[in-house]
Every structure is written in structure tokens, then in C-alpha cells.
N, C-alpha and C positions, 0 to 999 in steps of 0.2 A: 652899345655893342651891336655890330652889324652881323646879321646872319649870312650864311652862304648864299641863300636865295637873293637877299638884298644886294649883295655884292655882284652877283652874276646878272641881275636884271636891271642894271642901271639904264635909265632912259634919258640921260642928260644929252646924248647925241643920237642922231638918226643913223649913224654908221652901223652897218650890219653886224659888226663884232661887238657892239655895245648893247645889243638887244638880246634878251633871253631866246634860246632856240624855240621855246614854246610859243613865242610871239611872232615868229618869222613865217612868211608865206612859203609855199613849196619851192618857189624859184629862189628866194633869198637863202633858204636852208641849203639848197643844192649849190649855190654860189659859195656859201661859207665852207662847205666840206670839200669843194673841188680840188684845192691844192693838196689836201691830205690824201684824198682818194687817188689822185694821180701819183703821188709819192709811193703809196702802197702798191699800186699797179706796177710801177716801174721796178720796184724792189722784187716783186714776185717774178716778173718776167726776166730780170737779170739772173735769177736763180733757176731759170728754166722751170718754174712752177706755174700755177694757174690760179685764177680766181673762180669761185663758185658762187652762183646766184640764181635766184628764181626769176624768170622773165615770163609774165603772163601772156605775152604775144607769141611765144614759141613753145611754152610748156603746157601740155594738155591738162595737167593737174599738179598738185604739190609733191607727187612722187618723182617728178622730173626736175632736173636742174640744168643749168648751163655751166660748162667748164670753159673759161676763156683763157686761151694760151696767147703768147705773143703773136703767133701767125695764124690762128684759127679759133673758131668756137665750136664746141661739140655739145649736142644734146645727150644727156645721160639719164638713165632711170635708176633710182635708188631702190635696191632690193636687198633685204636682210643685211643692211649695213655695208653693202658694196655698191659701187657705181657700175652700171652696165651700159656700154656705149650704144647709142641708137643711131646717130648720124652726125655728119659735119654740117654746120649751119652756114 
């Protein structure tokens, strides 16, 4: 009987989808999730929604986050469960 881990960590091929995510390099992992992340991004933008993420290059600390819309990115500060607009990036 094969366990879930044995099934997911097959090393019979070197193709990126046949290797456990824990054994991938940062670049290989990024490539594996690229199509899924693009799909999620397009679905959000089609609904006039946005994506939220932390970017250490523009966020001074973890109380800040980026809201990415179809046509712009905004830096916001999270305070008391609310996002306060800081500036357009």
C-alpha cells in the first residue's frame, strides 16, 4: 500500500511535476505554480477585484501590504482590521 507522500514524491522522472514541492528549487516551484497564479490573477481582475500580498521591497514592515488591481498597485497600511491607503506604486 502506497502512502500519499510516496505517491506525490515519485522520482521516476526529472519533470518538475513529478517531484515533491519540498524537493524543488525556488525557480522550479515558481514555474510550477505560474499557470495557477496567472489564472487566479485574471479571475480577480475580471471581477474588478484585487490581489493582496506583502512585498519586502516596498512594504516598510508587515503592517503594510500591496493591493494589486488590473491597472495599478497601491500600498496600504493595515490598522484595526482595515486597510488605509498610503500611495499608488
